[in-house]
C-alpha positions as a Markdown table, in Angstrom:
| # | Residue | x | y | z |
|---|---|---|---|---|
| 1 | Met | -9.2 | -11.3 | -4.7 |
| 2 | His | -8.2 | -14.7 | -5.9 |
| 3 | Gly | -5.5 | -16.3 | -3.9 |
| 4 | Gly | -6.0 | -14.3 | -0.7 |
| 5 | Glu | -6.4 | -10.7 | 0.1 |
| 6 | Tyr | -3.7 | -8.3 | 1.3 |
| 7 | Val | -4.4 | -7.2 | 4.8 |
| 8 | Glu | -2.5 | -4.4 | 6.6 |
| 9 | Glu | -2.4 | -3.8 | 10.3 |
| 10 | Leu | -1.1 | -0.8 | 12.2 |
| 11 | His | 1.8 | -1.7 | 14.6 |
| 12 | Asn | 3.3 | 0.6 | 17.1 |
| 13 | His | 6.2 | 1.1 | 19.5 |
| 14 | Val | 4.4 | 3.2 | 22.1 |
| 15 | Arg | 4.9 | 0.7 | 25.0 |
| 16 | Glu | 8.7 | 0.5 | 24.2 |
| 17 | Leu | 9.1 | 4.3 | 24.0 |
| 18 | Arg | 7.2 | 4.8 | 27.2 |
| 19 | Ala | 9.5 | 2.4 | 28.9 |
| 20 | Arg | 12.5 | 4.1 | 27.4 |
| 21 | Asp | 11.3 | 7.5 | 28.7 |
| 22 | Arg | 9.9 | 6.1 | 32.0 |
| 23 | Leu | 6.4 | 7.3 | 31.4 |
| 24 | Ser | 3.3 | 5.6 | 32.7 |
| 25 | Gln | 0.2 | 5.3 | 30.5 |
| 26 | Ala | -1.4 | 8.0 | 32.6 |
| 27 | Glu | 1.5 | 10.4 | 32.3 |
| 28 | Leu | 1.6 | 10.0 | 28.5 |
| 29 | Ala | -2.2 | 10.4 | 28.3 |
| 30 | Lys | -2.0 | 13.6 | 30.2 |
| 31 | Leu | 0.8 | 15.0 | 28.0 |
| 32 | Ile | -1.4 | 14.4 | 24.8 |
| 33 | Ser | -4.8 | 15.2 | 26.4 |
| 34 | Ala | -6.1 | 11.7 | 26.1 |
| 35 | Ser | -7.2 | 9.0 | 28.5 |
| 36 | Arg | -5.1 | 6.2 | 30.0 |
| 37 | Gln | -7.5 | 3.8 | 28.4 |
| 38 | Thr | -6.8 | 5.3 | 25.0 |
| 39 | Ile | -3.1 | 4.7 | 25.5 |
| 40 | Ala | -3.8 | 1.1 | 26.6 |
| 41 | Leu | -5.9 | 0.5 | 23.5 |
| 42 | Ile | -3.3 | 2.0 | 21.1 |
| 43 | Glu | -0.6 | -0.1 | 22.7 |
| 44 | Arg | -2.6 | -3.3 | 22.3 |
| 45 | Gly | -3.4 | -2.5 | 18.7 |
| 46 | Asp | -7.1 | -2.3 | 19.4 |
| 47 | Tyr | -7.4 | 1.4 | 18.5 |
| 48 | Ser | -5.7 | 3.3 | 15.6 |
| 49 | Pro | -5.1 | 6.9 | 16.7 |
| 50 | Ser | -6.0 | 9.9 | 14.7 |
| 51 | Val | -3.3 | 11.7 | 12.8 |
| 52 | Val | -3.4 | 14.5 | 15.4 |
| 53 | Leu | -3.0 | 12.0 | 18.2 |
| 54 | Ala | -0.2 | 10.2 | 16.5 |
| 55 | Leu | 1.6 | 13.4 | 15.9 |
| 56 | Lys | 1.2 | 14.4 | 19.6 |
| 57 | Ile | 2.6 | 11.0 | 20.6 |
| 58 | Ala | 5.5 | 11.5 | 18.2 |
| 59 | His | 6.2 | 15.0 | 19.6 |
| 60 | Val | 6.3 | 13.7 | 23.2 |
| 61 | Phe | 8.9 | 11.0 | 22.3 |
| 62 | Asn | 10.8 | 13.4 | 19.9 |
| 63 | Glu | 10.6 | 10.7 | 17.2 |
| 64 | Pro | 9.2 | 10.9 | 13.6 |
| 65 | Val | 5.7 | 9.4 | 13.6 |
| 66 | Glu | 6.9 | 6.7 | 11.1 |
| 67 | Asn | 9.3 | 5.4 | 13.8 |
| 68 | Ile | 6.4 | 4.9 | 16.2 |
| 69 | Phe | 3.6 | 3.7 | 13.8 |
| 70 | Glu | 4.0 | 1.4 | 10.8 |
| 71 | Leu | 1.8 | -0.6 | 8.6 |
| 72 | Lys | 2.6 | -4.3 | 8.4 |
| 73 | Gly | 0.7 | -6.6 | 6.1 |
| 74 | Gly | 0.6 | -9.9 | 4.3 |
| 75 | Lys | -1.7 | -12.1 | 2.4 |
| 76 | Glu | -4.7 | -13.5 | 4.2 |
| 77 | Asn | -5.1 | -17.2 | 3.7 |
| 78 | Glu | -8.4 | -18.5 | 2.1 |
| 79 | Ser | -8.9 | -20.4 | 5.3 |
| 80 | Asp | -8.7 | -17.2 | 7.4 |
| 81 | Arg | -11.9 | -15.8 | 5.9 |
């Protein structure tokens, strides 16, 4: 695209919700049948969970999935390519 490309990134609030509910990464992982490493990757934004995993996380926190995960985007500068 001329003038920069629109880039979206998945942001999440998993770390904040874990703190709110006083859950460790390992405890959350056990509740959703995932590894602690997966939780760490999701929190850092290095891994986008499947729809099923995102729904399991939402269920644990009793929150709509869109309150936990959101797409944020902006234009990429020509110099960023």
